[in-house]
N, C-alpha and C positions, 0 to 999 in steps of 0.2 A: 209736156211729156212726162214730167215727174209726177204730176197729178194722175195722168193716164196710167202709168205704173202702179201707182199707190191704189188706184181704183181696181186694176187687175188683180193686185195682191189681196185686196179686201174681198173681192169676189171668190178668189182661190180658197181663202181661209173660210169664207162662209161654206163653200162647197165641202171642204174637208169636214168642217163641223157637222154639217148635215149628213154627210156620208157616215161619219163617226156615230151620230145620234141613230141613223137609220140601222147601222149594224147592231148597235146596242139593243134597239127594239127588236130586231129580228132574233137576235140571240135570246132575248127575254131576261136580260139582267138590268138592274138599276144603275144609276150613276154612283150610288154609295158601294154596291158590289164591285164596279169597275175600280174605283178607289182602293177597294180592300185587296182586290186582285193586283192592282198596281203596286201597293205595299208589299203584298206577299211576293211579287215578282222582284221587286227590290232587294228584299230580304234574301231570297234564293240567289239572286246575282251576287250579294255580299258574301253569302255562305260559299258560293261557287268560287269567288276570288280568294277567299280564304283557304279554301282546299287547294286551289292552284298554288298559293303561297307555300302551304304545306307541303304539298307535292314537290315543288321546286326545292324546298329546304331538304327534303327526304332524297331527292335525286342528287343533291350536292353531297350529302352524307354518304349515300351509296357510292358515288364516284370516288369520294375519299377512302372509303372502306376498301373498295375494289382495288385501288392503288396500293392501300396498305397490304391487301392480302398479296397482290402481285409482287411487292417489294419483300414481303415474307417468303414467298416461293423463291424469288431469286437469292435471297440471303440463305434459305435452306439448302438450294443447289450449291451455292458457293460454299457453304459449311460442309457439304457432303463431299465435294471436290477436295477440300482441305483435309477432311477426315480421312478420306482415302489416301491423301499423299502422306499423312501423318501415320497411317497404319502401314503404308509401304516402306516408310523410313524406319518405323519399329521393327519390322521384318528384316530389313537389312541389318539394323543394329543387332537384333537377336542372332542372325547368321554371323555376324561378325564376332559377337560374344562367344557363341559356340565354337568358332574357329580359334578364339583366344583360349577357351577351355580345352580344347583338343590340343593345342600347342603346349599349354600348362601342363596338361597331363602326360604328354609325350616328354617333355622337359622333366617332369617328376620321375618317370619311368627311367630316363637316360641318368638323371643324378643318382637314382637308387643303384643302377647298374654300375655307375663310376664308383660309388662308395663302396660296392661289394668288391669290385676289382681292387680299389686301393686297399680295402681290408685284406684281400687275398695277398696283395703285393706287400703289405706290411708283415703279414705272416712269412711270407717268402723271405723278406729282408731279415727278419728276426731269426729265421733259421739259418740264413747265410751267415749272420754275425755270429751266432751259436757254433757254426762249423768252423768259422774262422777262429774263435776263441780255442776251439779243441785242437787246431792244427799245431800249436806250439807244443801242446802235450804229446801228440803223437810224433813229432819230429825228435823229441828228446829222447 
């Protein structure tokens, strides 16, 4: 049985070789040209594999870049939210400072009014003391 398979294999190989030779003759190229084309095909296959490797390398870098850009957008969004919060807080602080300045201005006005009243009272007290000093001379 083994020799029978070996014989069939040998016949099949002969048929393939004959078929290949027939194709080469039909196309009109020589065995040397077939070898040159075979080598060129191998070179093209290597170049294709190298391009595939470069493509995969570039694809990975593009994915990393895409991820970095997405992270950048997320960070920018977070920064925008934080900046808006900071601006809101500064606005609240400004309003508080403005209220404080208004209160300080009101206190200053009240203090000035109080000082004017104290000055007027001081003048009235001085006049009152002067009047009291004159009383003994009037009663004598």
